[in-house]
C-alpha positions in Angstrom: 0.0 0.0 0.0 1.7 3.3 -1.1 1.9 6.2 1.2 -0.5 9.1 0.5 -1.6 12.5 1.8 -4.8 14.5 1.9 -6.1 16.1 -1.2 -4.2 16.4 -4.5 -5.2 15.1 -7.9 -4.0 12.2 -10.1 -3.8 13.4 -13.7 -1.9 11.2 -16.1 -0.5 12.4 -19.4 2.9 10.7 -19.5 2.1 8.5 -22.5 3.6 11.0 -24.9 7.2 10.9 -23.7 7.5 8.1 -21.1 9.5 5.7 -23.3 11.6 8.4 -24.9 15.2 8.0 -23.8 17.3 11.0 -22.7 19.2 12.6 -25.5 21.3 15.7 -26.1 19.7 18.2 -28.4 21.3 19.4 -31.6 23.3 22.4 -30.5 21.7 25.8 -31.4 23.7 28.4 -33.3 23.5 30.9 -30.5 23.0 30.6 -26.8 21.4 33.4 -24.7 22.6 33.4 -21.1 20.3 35.5 -18.8 22.3 38.3 -17.1 19.7 40.2 -15.2 20.4 42.2 -12.1 23.8 43.5 -11.0 26.2 41.8 -13.4 29.9 42.0 -13.4 31.0 40.9 -16.9 34.2 38.8 -17.2 34.4 38.7 -21.0 34.2 41.2 -23.8 32.8 41.0 -27.4 34.6 38.5 -29.7 36.2 36.7 -26.8 36.5 32.9 -27.2 34.9 31.0 -24.4 34.6 27.3 -23.4 32.0 25.2 -21.6 32.0 26.0 -17.9 34.0 29.2 -18.2 32.9 32.1 -16.1 31.5 34.8 -18.3 30.0 37.1 -15.6 29.1 37.3 -11.9 25.6 38.0 -10.6 26.4 39.4 -7.2 28.7 36.6 -5.9 27.2 33.9 -8.0 29.2 32.9 -11.1 27.4 32.8 -14.5 28.9 30.1 -16.9 28.9 29.6 -20.6 27.0 26.4 -21.5 28.7 26.1 -24.9 32.1 26.9 -26.5 32.3 29.6 -29.0 32.5 33.4 -29.5 30.9 36.1 -27.4 28.6 38.2 -29.7 27.2 40.8 -27.4 24.1 41.6 -25.4 20.5 40.8 -26.5 17.6 42.7 -24.9 14.0 41.7 -24.4 12.3 44.5 -22.6 14.1 44.9 -19.3 15.8 41.5 -19.6 19.3 41.1 -20.8 21.0 38.1 -22.4 24.6 37.4 -23.2 24.7 36.0 -26.7 27.4 33.4 -27.4 27.9 31.9 -30.9 28.2 28.2 -30.7 31.2 26.6 -32.5 29.7 23.1 -31.8 32.9 21.8 -30.5 31.7 21.7 -26.9 35.2 22.3 -25.6 35.4 22.2 -21.8 37.3 25.0 -19.9 40.9 23.9 -19.5 41.2 24.8 -15.8 38.2 22.7 -14.7 39.2 19.8 -12.5 37.2 17.4 -10.3 37.5 17.4 -6.6 40.9 15.8 -5.8 40.5 15.7 -2.0 38.9 12.5 -0.5 35.3 13.0 0.5 36.0 12.1 4.1 38.4 15.0 4.4 36.0 17.6 3.1 34.2 19.8 5.6 30.7 21.3 5.4 32.2 24.8 4.6 34.3 23.3 1.8 31.4 21.4 0.2 29.2 24.5 0.5 31.8 26.6 -1.3 32.0 24.0 -4.0 28.2 24.0 -4.5 28.3 27.7 -4.7 31.1 27.5 -7.3 29.2 25.0 -9.3 26.0 27.1 -9.3 23.8 24.0 -8.8 20.1 24.9 -8.8 17.4 22.6 -7.4 14.7 22.6 -9.9 12.2 20.8 -7.6 11.7 23.9 -5.4 13.7 26.7 -7.1 16.4 27.0 -4.4 20.2 26.9 -5.1 21.8 24.1 -3.2 24.3 26.5 -1.6 21.4 28.4 0.0 19.9 25.1 1.3 23.0 24.1 3.1 23.5 27.6 4.5 19.9 27.6 5.8 20.4 24.4 7.8 23.5 25.7 9.6 21.5 27.2 12.4 21.9 24.7 15.2 18.9 22.5 14.2 19.4 18.8 14.8 19.3 17.2 11.4 17.5 13.9 11.2 17.2 12.8 7.5 18.0 13.8 4.0 15.0 13.2 1.8 15.5 13.0 -2.0 12.4 13.7 -4.0 12.4 11.4 -7.1 8.8 12.3 -8.1 7.9 14.1 -11.3 7.0 17.8 -11.2 3.8 17.5 -13.2 1.4 15.1 -15.0 3.2 15.4 -18.3 6.8 15.3 -17.0 8.9 12.1 -17.6 12.5 13.5 -17.9 13.2 12.7 -14.2 12.1 9.1 -14.6 14.4 8.6 -17.6 17.2 10.3 -15.7 16.8 7.9 -12.8 16.6 4.9 -15.1 19.8 5.8 -16.9 21.9 7.3 -14.1 21.2 5.6 -10.8 24.9 5.5 -9.8 25.1 9.3 -9.9 22.1 9.7 -7.6 23.6 7.5 -4.9 27.0 9.1 -5.2 25.5 12.6 -4.9 23.4 11.6 -1.9 26.5 10.3 -0.1 28.3 13.7 -0.7 25.4 15.6 0.8 25.0 13.2 3.7 28.7 13.6 4.5 28.4 17.4 4.3 25.5 17.5 6.7 26.7 14.6 9.0 23.4 12.7 8.4 23.5 8.9 8.4 20.1 8.2 6.9 18.6 9.1 3.5 15.0 8.5 2.4 14.4 8.1 -1.4 10.8 9.1 -2.1 9.4 7.8 -5.4 6.0 7.0 -6.9 4.8 3.5 -6.3 4.6 2.8 -10.1 8.4 3.3 -10.4 9.6 0.3 -8.4 11.9 -0.6 -11.2 14.0 2.5 -10.5 14.6 1.4 -6.9 15.9 -2.0 -8.2 18.4 -0.1 -10.3 19.4 2.1 -7.3 19.9 -0.9 -5.0 22.7 -2.2 -7.3 24.8 0.8 -6.3 24.0 0.9 -2.6 26.8 -0.7 -0.6 25.4 0.1 2.9 21.7 -0.7 3.0 21.4 1.0 6.4 22.1 4.4 4.8 19.2 4.4 2.4 15.5 3.7 2.8 12.9 3.9 0.0 9.4 5.3 0.5 6.8 4.6 -2.1 4.2 7.3 -2.4 1.0 7.4 -4.4 1.2 9.0 -7.8 -0.5 12.2 -7.0 0.2 15.9 -7.4 1.6 18.0 -5.7 4.5 16.0 -4.2 6.7 18.5 -2.2 8.3 18.7 1.2 4.9 19.4 3.0 3.0 16.6 1.3 5.9 14.1 1.7 6.2 14.8 5.4 2.4 14.3 5.7 2.6 11.0 3.8 5.6 9.5 5.6 5.1 10.7 9.2 1.3 11.5 9.2 1.9 15.0 10.5 2.0 18.4 8.9 4.7 21.1 8.9 3.5 24.0 11.0 2.5 27.1 9.1 5.4 29.5 8.8 8.1 26.7 9.0 9.8 24.5 6.5 11.0 20.9 6.6 14.6 22.1 7.5 13.4 23.6 10.8 12.2 20.2 11.8 15.5 18.5 10.8 14.5 17.2 7.4 16.6 18.4 4.4 15.0 18.0 1.0 16.8 17.7 -2.4 15.5 17.1 -5.9 16.9 14.0 -7.6 18.3 16.0 -10.6 20.2 18.4 -8.4 21.7 15.4 -6.4 22.9 13.8 -9.7 24.4 17.2 -10.7 26.3 17.3 -7.4 28.0 14.0 -8.2 28.8 15.0 -11.8 30.2 18.3 -10.8 32.4 16.9 -8.1 33.8 14.3 -10.5 34.3 16.4 -13.6 34.6 19.9 -12.1 32.1 21.2 -14.7 29.3 23.4 -13.1 25.7 23.1 -14.0 25.5 24.2 -17.6 22.6 21.9 -18.8 19.0 21.1 -17.8 17.0 18.0 -18.2 13.5 18.8 -19.4 10.4 17.2 -21.0 9.0 18.6 -24.2 5.5 17.1 -24.5 1.9 17.7 -25.4 -0.5 16.9 -28.3 0.9 19.5 -30.6 4.5 18.6 -30.7 5.6 16.1 -33.4 8.1 14.1 -31.3 7.7 14.4 -27.5 11.1 14.0 -26.0 13.2 14.0 -22.8 16.1 16.3 -23.5 19.4 17.4 -22.0 19.6 21.1 -23.0 22.4 23.7 -22.6 21.2 26.6 -20.5 20.2 29.5 -22.6 18.9 27.5 -25.5 16.0 29.4 -27.3 12.7 27.6 -26.9 12.2 27.9 -30.7 15.2 25.6 -31.2 13.6 23.0 -29.0 10.5 23.0 -31.2 12.6 22.4 -34.3 14.7 19.7 -32.6 11.5 17.8 -31.7 10.2 17.9 -35.2 8.0 21.0 -35.1 4.4 21.3 -34.3 2.2 18.5 -35.7 -1.2 20.1 -34.9 -2.4 23.6 -34.5 -1.1 24.7 -31.1 -3.5 26.8 -29.0 -1.4 27.0 -25.9 2.2 26.9 -24.8 3.0 26.2 -21.1 6.3 26.8 -19.5 6.1 24.5 -16.5 3.2 22.3 -15.5 -0.4 22.5 -16.5 -1.3 23.2 -12.8 0.8 26.3 -12.1 2.9 26.9 -15.2 3.1 30.0 -17.3 0.5 30.0 -20.1 1.6 31.7 -23.3 0.3 32.1 -26.8 3.7 32.0 -28.4 6.8 30.3 -27.1 9.2 32.9 -25.7 12.4 33.0 -23.7 15.1 30.5 -23.2 15.8 27.4 -21.1 17.0 28.3 -17.6 17.9 26.2 -14.5 14.3 26.5 -13.4 12.8 25.1 -16.6 11.4 21.6 -16.0 9.1 21.1 -19.0 7.5 22.7 -22.0 4.0 21.7 -23.1 2.4 22.4 -26.5 -1.3 21.8 -26.1 -4.4 21.9 -28.4 -6.7 23.1 -25.6 -7.0 25.9 -23.2 -9.2 25.6 -20.1 -8.5 28.9 -18.4 -11.7 30.7 -19.4 -12.5 32.4 -16.1 -16.0 31.5 -14.9 -17.8 32.2 -11.7 -17.7 30.1 -8.5 -20.8 27.8 -8.2 -19.9 26.6 -4.6 -19.5 23.0 -5.6 -16.6 22.5 -3.1 -14.4 20.4 -5.3 -11.4 22.7 -4.6 -11.7 22.0 -0.9 -11.4 18.2 -1.4 -8.2 18.5 -3.4 -6.3 21.2 -1.4 -3.4 19.4 0.3 -3.1 22.3 2.8 -6.7 22.0 4.1 -7.6 25.4 2.8 -10.9 26.6 1.4 -10.2 28.1 -2.0 -13.9 28.8 -2.7 -13.9 31.4 0.0 -11.2 33.3 -2.0 -13.4 32.9 -5.1 -16.5 34.3 -3.5 -14.7 37.3 -2.0 -13.0 37.8 -5.3 -16.3 38.2 -7.1 -17.2 40.9 -4.6 -13.9 42.6 -5.5 -12.8 42.4 -1.9 -9.6 41.1 -0.2 -9.8 37.4 0.6 -10.5 36.8 4.2 -7.6 34.9 5.8 -9.6 34.2 9.0 -12.2 31.8 7.5 -9.7 29.2 6.5 -7.6 26.7 8.4 -4.3 28.5 8.0 -5.1 31.5 5.8 -4.1 32.5 2.3 -0.4 32.7 3.2 -0.3 29.0 3.8 -1.2 28.2 0.2 1.6 26.5 -1.7 0.2 27.5 -5.1 0.1 24.0 -6.5 -2.9 24.8 -8.7 -5.0 21.8 -7.9 -8.0 23.9 -7.0 -7.9 25.8 -10.3 -7.4 22.5 -12.3 -10.4 20.8 -10.7 -12.7 23.8 -10.9 -15.6 23.1 -13.3 -16.1 26.7 -14.2 -12.4 27.8 -14.5 -12.3 30.3 -11.7 -8.7 31.8 -11.9 -7.9 30.8 -8.3 -4.2 30.9 -8.7 -4.3 34.6 -9.7 -6.8 35.3 -6.9 -4.5 33.7 -4.3 -1.3 35.3 -5.6 -2.9 38.8 -5.7 -4.3 38.1 -2.2 -0.9 37.3 -0.9 0.5 40.5 -2.4 -2.3 42.5 -0.7 -1.7 40.7 2.6 2.1 41.5 2.5 1.3 45.1 1.7 -1.0 45.4 4.7 1.5 43.8 7.0 4.3 46.1 5.7 2.2 49.2 6.2 1.0 48.1 9.6 4.6 47.8 10.7 5.1 51.4 9.6 2.0 52.5 11.6 0.0 53.7 8.7 -3.8 53.4 8.4 -4.7 50.9 5.8 -7.7 50.9 3.4 -7.9 47.5 1.8 -8.2 47.8 -2.0 -9.8 45.4 -4.4 -8.0 42.7 -6.2 -7.1 42.9 -9.8 -9.7 42.2 -12.4 -10.2 38.6 -13.6 -7.7 37.2 -16.0 -8.8 37.6 -19.6 -9.2 34.5 -21.7 -5.7 33.6 -22.7 -6.8 33.3 -26.3 -7.4 37.0 -26.4 -4.3 37.9 -24.4 -1.5 39.4 -26.5 1.9 38.2 -25.3 4.8 39.8 -27.2 7.3 37.5 -28.8 10.7 37.7 -27.2 13.7 39.2 -28.9 11.7 41.2 -31.4 13.6 44.3 -30.6 17.0 43.0 -30.0 19.8 45.5 -29.7 23.5 44.6 -29.9 25.4 46.1 -27.1 29.1 45.8 -26.6 30.0 44.4 -23.2 33.1 46.5 -23.1 31.9 50.1 -23.5 35.3 51.3 -24.5 35.4 48.9 -27.5 34.0 50.9 -30.5 34.2 48.0 -33.0 30.8 47.7 -34.6 31.6 44.6 -36.7 29.8 42.2 -34.4 27.9 39.2 -35.7 24.2 40.1 -35.7 22.1 38.4 -33.1 19.4 36.0 -34.2 16.3 38.2 -34.2 13.9 35.6 -35.6 13.9 33.2 -32.6 10.3 32.3 -32.0 7.6 30.6 -33.9 4.5 32.6 -34.8 1.3 30.5 -34.7 
């Protein structure tokens, strides 16, 4: 009998890409590395760079080139900036990169934390860099277990399953590194009950069976730290706290595998494993993609669109970003791209059926937010179990709603209003609660600008007046 938790939903759309093995995409001609915020460039236009070479610093975090080639310049998309690197398709690694030479037993927590920061490993399961996770648990809390989440992010996602099938050794190796860093002797591997074949593959690489325990969980959504703790221990994480405050440290399986690969090769995280799926893509695939790859290139690599595509989703169907046209590039937070023939976000009115209450894993009452939203008032946080701030924004309520009430938008706007109220109260100001934003328009009628339509070449070195820079690719995205 698999472990389970209250609420959640069980959609299943993995048939499109489940049997597709992992493969590297055909390299794009140009990579666009996001360089937003305070950036300190380390290269100039026409510099030759290699895979894993530092091209800039975002604060103290290094930004790496995911391909080898020549720096072209800066591409702009509104307020966003991207460092454009022409790909020479040689995939030459940076010559100074070396794996960790020191034995694992001699590495301290501070040394491993510094290496994780250097490798810029990003945990796509919850959007937190691994370095920040290790820094957060260094606060005197008695650590009990490391929990590795091997469950998929969404109903369409299959890339993680293929990664576990093909690279079980790396998962166990990365887990041992993190266990040593945190001085934890027990690791729980959480995986859906339909993936027992993966555990058999992992067991072949486990020398000490006392270190690792597997936990089979029902195939439901969402599966995160809060729902996993509820399923395994039958208790809930108190509102306002996370699993780390209780002694449980969560890591996504892909990030753990990346830890092992980076420690062995010295190459930082420069690729991302993603699923490209949906009814409208010709060849649904599980891909290993260099960071900064234009989404248009992924469409071409997967054979183009086989049917008229009405909706593009960056992320999951529950809480992903719905777009009319595919824009942007692959980042460390990209888990999947969906190309669908349908759109169900039509924005109706609440009929008080209560389905949203039955699927909410946090025991909230989303219909209360919907009814107050129709009155154009702020959601009342007192008439729910925890309040609106306890929502994890999984999107189950919106997915199950028969009339398509935009509950995620309501909740997110409500959280913004609540934060504003608290901030002003701390300042001692009188507050007059405003109404929420108007209901989201039908996404079919929403105009979303295509990215990179107004690209401008900008020399990184302002003192360099050479205008003979290779033009950036301005026709990056498919128009439907």
